C-alpha positions as CSV (number, residue, x, y, z in Angstrom):
1,M,9.4,14.9,-5.7
2,L,11.9,12.2,-6.3
3,L,13.8,13.2,-9.4
4,D,16.8,14.7,-7.7
5,V,17.1,12.0,-5.0
6,L,16.8,9.0,-7.4
7,P,20.4,8.3,-7.4
8,R,20.3,7.8,-3.7
9,L,17.1,5.8,-3.8
10,R,18.8,3.5,-6.4
11,A,21.3,2.4,-3.8
12,M,18.3,1.0,-1.9
13,R,16.5,-2.1,-2.3
14,L,12.8,-0.7,-2.6
15,V,10.1,-3.3,-2.4
16,L,6.3,-2.7,-2.9
17,A,4.3,-5.4,-1.0
18,S,1.5,-5.4,-3.6
19,G,0.6,-6.6,-6.9
20,S,-1.7,-3.9,-7.6
21,P,-1.2,-2.5,-11.1
22,R,-2.2,0.9,-10.0
23,R,0.1,1.1,-7.2
24,I,3.0,-0.2,-9.5
25,E,2.0,2.3,-12.2
26,M,2.0,5.3,-9.8
27,L,5.3,4.5,-8.1
28,R,7.1,3.6,-11.5
29,G,5.6,7.0,-12.9
30,A,7.1,8.7,-10.0
31,G,10.6,7.5,-11.2
32,L,11.0,4.3,-9.2
33,D,11.4,2.1,-12.3
34,F,13.7,0.1,-10.3
35,L,11.0,-0.9,-7.7
36,E,10.7,-4.5,-6.9
37,V,7.3,-6.1,-6.5
38,I,6.6,-8.8,-4.1
39,P,2.9,-9.2,-3.4
40,S,2.1,-10.0,0.2
41,C,0.5,-13.2,1.2
42,F,-1.0,-11.8,4.3
43,A,-4.3,-13.1,5.2
44,E,-6.6,-9.8,5.3
45,T,-8.9,-11.5,7.9
46,L,-8.5,-8.9,10.9
47,E,-11.5,-8.6,13.0
48,K,-12.9,-5.0,12.0
49,A,-14.8,-4.7,15.3
50,A,-11.6,-4.8,17.2
51,F,-10.4,-1.5,15.7
52,A,-11.6,2.0,16.9
53,S,-11.8,3.3,13.3
54,A,-11.7,2.3,9.5
55,A,-8.4,4.1,9.1
56,A,-6.9,2.1,12.0
57,Y,-8.1,-1.1,10.4
58,A,-6.5,-0.2,7.1
59,L,-3.1,0.9,8.8
60,A,-3.1,-2.5,10.6
61,T,-3.6,-4.6,7.5
62,A,-0.7,-2.5,5.7
63,R,1.4,-3.4,8.7
64,G,0.6,-6.9,8.2
65,K,1.3,-6.9,4.5
66,A,4.7,-5.4,5.3
67,D,5.6,-7.7,8.0
68,E,4.8,-10.7,5.9
69,V,7.0,-9.6,2.9
70,L,9.8,-8.3,5.1
71,A,9.9,-11.8,6.9
72,R,10.3,-13.5,3.6
73,L,13.0,-11.4,2.6
74,E,14.9,-11.5,5.7
75,A,14.7,-15.3,5.7
76,A,16.0,-15.4,2.2
77,E,18.8,-13.1,3.1
78,A,19.5,-15.3,6.2
79,A,19.6,-18.3,4.0
80,E,22.0,-16.9,1.4
81,A,24.4,-15.6,4.3
82,A,24.4,-19.0,5.8
83,S,25.2,-20.6,2.4
84,S,28.0,-18.2,1.8
85,R,29.6,-19.0,5.1
86,A,29.5,-22.6,4.6
87,G,30.9,-22.4,1.1
88,A,34.5,-21.8,-0.2
89,E,33.6,-18.2,-0.7
90,A,33.3,-17.5,3.2
91,D,36.4,-15.1,3.4
92,A,35.3,-13.1,0.3
93,A,31.6,-13.0,2.0
94,A,33.2,-11.7,5.2
95,L,34.9,-9.0,3.5
96,A,31.8,-8.0,1.3
97,P,30.3,-4.5,1.5
98,P,27.3,-4.0,3.7
99,R,23.9,-4.8,2.3
100,S,22.0,-2.2,0.7
101,P,19.3,-0.5,2.8
102,L,15.8,-2.4,2.4
103,V,12.6,-0.8,2.5
104,V,9.3,-2.5,2.2
105,I,6.3,-0.4,1.1
106,A,2.9,-1.6,2.1
107,C,-0.6,0.1,1.7
108,D,-4.2,-1.0,2.3
109,T,-7.2,1.2,1.2
110,V,-10.6,0.7,2.4
111,V,-14.0,2.5,1.9
112,E,-16.0,3.6,4.8
113,A,-19.6,3.8,4.0
114,P,-21.9,6.6,5.5
115,N,-23.2,4.3,8.1
116,G,-19.6,3.5,9.3
117,E,-19.4,0.0,7.6
118,I,-15.8,-0.9,6.4
119,L,-16.1,-1.9,2.8
120,E,-13.4,-4.0,1.1
121,K,-13.5,-5.8,-2.0
122,P,-17.1,-7.1,-2.8
123,R,-17.5,-11.0,-2.5
124,D,-19.6,-11.0,-5.7
125,R,-21.8,-8.9,-8.0
126,A,-24.7,-9.0,-5.5
127,D,-22.3,-7.5,-2.9
128,A,-21.0,-5.0,-5.2
129,A,-24.5,-3.7,-6.0
130,R,-25.1,-3.6,-2.2
131,M,-22.1,-1.3,-1.7
132,L,-22.8,0.9,-4.6
133,R,-26.4,1.5,-3.4
134,M,-24.9,2.4,0.1
135,L,-22.6,5.0,-1.6
136,S,-25.3,6.3,-4.0
137,G,-25.9,10.1,-3.5
138,M,-23.8,10.2,-0.3
139,P,-20.3,11.3,0.8
140,H,-18.1,8.6,2.3
141,R,-14.5,8.3,3.3
142,V,-11.6,6.4,1.7
143,H,-8.8,5.5,4.1
144,S,-5.4,4.3,3.0
145,G,-3.0,3.0,5.6
146,V,0.7,3.0,4.6
147,V,3.8,1.4,6.4
148,L,7.3,1.4,5.3
149,L,9.6,-1.0,7.1
150,G,13.3,-1.6,7.3
151,R,15.1,-4.7,8.3
152,G,14.5,-5.8,11.8
153,R,11.1,-4.4,11.3
154,A,12.2,-1.0,11.7
155,V,9.3,1.4,11.3
156,I,10.6,4.0,8.6
157,E,7.1,5.8,8.1
158,S,3.5,4.8,9.2
159,F,0.4,6.8,8.5
160,T,-3.1,7.0,7.3
161,Q,-4.7,9.3,4.5
162,T,-8.3,10.0,4.5
163,T,-10.1,11.5,1.5
164,M,-13.7,12.4,1.2
165,V,-15.6,11.2,-1.8
166,E,-19.3,12.1,-2.7
167,F,-21.3,10.2,-5.3
168,A,-24.1,11.4,-7.3
169,A,-27.4,9.6,-7.2
170,L,-27.0,6.5,-9.1
171,P,-30.0,4.9,-10.6
172,E,-30.9,1.2,-10.0
173,S,-30.2,0.3,-13.5
174,L,-26.9,1.9,-13.5
175,V,-25.9,0.2,-10.1
176,L,-26.9,-3.3,-11.6
177,A,-25.3,-2.7,-14.8
178,H,-21.9,-1.6,-13.2
179,S,-21.9,-4.6,-10.7
180,A,-22.7,-7.0,-13.5
181,S,-19.7,-5.7,-15.5
182,D,-17.4,-7.1,-13.1
183,E,-15.0,-4.1,-13.7
184,D,-14.6,-3.3,-10.0
185,L,-15.0,-6.7,-8.2
186,D,-11.3,-6.3,-7.1
187,K,-11.9,-2.8,-5.8
188,A,-12.7,-1.7,-2.2
189,G,-16.2,-0.4,-2.2
190,A,-16.8,-1.8,-5.6
191,Y,-15.5,1.0,-7.5
192,A,-12.6,2.5,-9.1
193,I,-12.3,6.3,-9.3
194,Q,-9.7,5.9,-12.4
195,G,-12.3,3.7,-14.3
196,R,-16.0,4.1,-15.3
197,A,-17.0,4.8,-11.7
198,A,-15.2,8.2,-12.3
199,S,-18.5,9.5,-13.7
200,F,-20.2,8.7,-10.5
201,V,-18.0,11.1,-8.5
202,A,-19.5,14.6,-7.9
203,R,-16.7,15.8,-5.3
204,V,-13.5,15.0,-4.1
205,D,-12.0,16.4,-0.9
206,G,-8.5,15.2,-0.3
207,D,-5.8,13.2,-2.1
208,A,-7.3,11.5,-5.3
209,S,-4.5,9.2,-5.8
210,S,-5.1,7.7,-2.3
211,V,-8.6,6.9,-3.5
212,I,-6.9,5.1,-6.5
213,G,-4.9,3.0,-3.8
214,L,-1.7,4.8,-2.9
215,P,-1.3,8.5,-1.3
216,L,1.6,9.0,-3.7
217,Q,2.7,12.4,-2.5
218,R,3.1,11.4,1.1
219,V,4.7,8.1,0.0
220,C,7.2,10.1,-2.2
221,A,7.8,12.6,0.6
222,A,8.8,9.8,3.0
223,L,11.1,8.3,0.5
224,R,12.7,11.6,-0.2
225,A,13.2,12.2,3.5
226,L,14.8,8.9,3.7
227,A,17.1,9.5,0.9
228,L,18.3,12.9,2.3
229,A,18.7,11.6,5.9
230,P,22.3,11.4,7.2
231,A,24.1,8.1,6.2
232,P,23.8,6.3,9.6
233,S,19.9,6.6,9.4
234,L,20.2,4.6,6.1
235,A,21.5,1.8,7.9
236,P,19.7,-1.6,7.8
237,A,17.9,-0.9,11.1
238,I,16.6,2.5,11.1
239,A,14.5,2.5,14.2
240,P,13.6,-0.5,16.3
241,A,10.1,-1.4,16.2
242,L,8.2,-1.2,19.5
């Protein structure tokens, strides 16, 4: 999806607003070995009841992550520019080439239980066991919200990806053993489809990479479209945010 446009993407500053090893691995595996990683400090405390759907909640959280990282990057750029203007290199700075286009990639993934509850990372082992009991033997939805932002909070891409996952019936002894292992205390819904919990999954309908934490094909498609866009659309501000 990206191999033939990697030279153009290398001319950009691509930043992933997440420290997730899985997201980093997927994007770098797609060829983005030059990807910068700046984990977001956004407080994921949005009021779930304020959103019409779990997907909308995931998208809003992704936007919050992207905004927070972009604000830090723009503040650092502004400070650097001010320092250059104040220094002896002011004339050279004025003649410097335009900055590389900046793209911040943020994602949030949540599990929607069969009863509609939004499941994020469990608080503890007991909460992990509670989540697994809810999902046992039942289909559920996994929503990933993705936002790509440019300078000036320009929205390059914003979308949600929903995948249906169905678990086999989980014996109580397995629920307790898995939650006690602490393997997935940092995963939405208390499971990782790429880990031991893969054996729980009876069926997946949709994008499995989205369940892992990043809808890889759609993110790469958005980056490909950006790389192939006419030069003016690669300017620092691609489209003003509303």
